[in-house]
Structure formats: structure tokens, C-alpha cells
C-alpha positions as CSV (number, residue, x, y, z in Angstrom):
1,M,86.1,94.1,70.4
2,T,85.2,91.7,73.1
3,D,82.3,89.3,73.0
4,R,80.2,90.6,76.0
5,T,78.1,87.4,76.3
6,T,81.2,85.2,76.5
7,S,82.9,87.7,78.9
8,T,79.8,87.8,81.1
9,D,79.6,83.9,81.1
10,R,83.3,83.7,82.1
11,S,82.8,86.2,84.9
12,A,79.8,84.2,86.2
13,V,81.9,81.0,86.1
14,F,84.7,82.8,87.9
15,V,82.4,84.1,90.7
16,Q,80.7,80.7,91.1
17,T,84.1,78.9,91.2
18,M,85.6,81.3,93.7
19,T,82.5,81.3,95.9
20,E,82.6,77.5,96.1
21,R,86.3,77.5,96.9
22,I,85.9,80.1,99.6
23,T,83.0,78.2,101.1
24,S,85.1,75.0,101.1
25,V,88.1,76.8,102.7
26,T,85.8,78.3,105.4
27,R,84.3,75.0,106.2
28,T,87.7,73.3,106.4
29,L,89.1,76.0,108.7
30,A,86.1,75.8,111.0
31,A,86.4,72.0,111.2
32,S,90.1,72.2,111.8
33,V,89.7,74.7,114.7
34,Q,87.0,72.6,116.3
35,A,88.8,69.3,115.9
36,E,91.6,70.2,118.3
37,P,92.7,73.1,120.4
38,R,95.3,75.3,118.8
39,S,97.2,78.4,119.8
40,L,96.3,81.7,118.3
41,Q,99.7,81.7,116.6
42,A,99.0,78.3,115.0
43,M,95.6,79.3,113.8
44,E,97.1,82.5,112.3
45,A,99.8,80.6,110.5
46,Q,97.2,78.2,109.0
47,I,95.0,81.1,107.9
48,V,97.9,83.0,106.3
49,R,98.9,79.9,104.3
50,V,95.3,79.3,103.2
51,L,94.8,83.0,102.3
52,H,98.0,83.0,100.3
53,D,96.8,79.9,98.3
54,L,93.4,81.5,97.8
55,G,95.0,84.7,96.6
56,N,97.1,82.8,94.1
57,A,93.9,81.0,92.9
58,L,92.1,84.4,92.5
59,L,94.9,85.9,90.6
60,T,95.3,82.9,88.3
61,A,91.5,83.0,87.6
62,L,91.4,86.7,87.1
63,V,94.2,86.9,84.5
64,P,92.2,85.2,81.7
65,L,89.2,87.5,82.5
66,A,91.4,90.6,81.8
67,A,92.4,89.3,78.4
68,S,90.1,89.9,75.4
69,V,87.8,87.1,74.5
70,R,88.6,87.5,70.8
71,P,91.7,89.1,69.3
72,A,91.3,92.3,67.4
73,P,90.5,91.6,63.7
74,T,93.1,94.2,62.7
75,V,96.3,95.5,64.2
76,D,97.9,98.8,63.4
77,C,101.4,98.4,62.1
78,P,104.2,100.8,63.0
79,C,104.6,101.4,59.2
80,G,101.1,102.9,59.0
81,Q,99.5,99.9,57.3
82,V,96.8,97.7,58.9
83,A,97.5,94.0,59.5
84,Q,94.7,91.4,59.5
């Protein structure tokens, strides 16, 4: 059984962290584009790199959310008994 309060808190932290990161990435990209002229190909390559890094960060942060907050107090054993 998961602890819903802790799970909700972890979700809120995840959303806040990723929102801040996406805001930062967006600001950085906007500043970069305005700083010097670039070809469309160069902008696309930069955005693909940034989105790849962002995707890795999202996945890394999501994996712990998918795991139970607390392990199950008992586990069924193949032999039919229950382990604690």
C-alpha cells in the first residue's frame, strides 16, 4: 500500500522542479536565438539537444514516482507461505 500523502508530495515536487527547468530552458533558448543570428538548421540542432536532455531529466525524475513509497509489508512466497 502506498502512502498517498507522500506520493502526492513527491508528485508536487516533481511538477515544480520540471516546471522550473522548462522555464529555464525556454529562457536560455530565447536568449540564445536573440544573441546572434543562426540558421534554422543550427536552431533545430540546439533544440533537439536540449529536448533530449530534458527528456532524460523527465524520465529520471519519473522513475522514482512509479515506485511504491513503502514496500509491501508482506510478500507471497512461491511455496504458498507469506514472508514479512
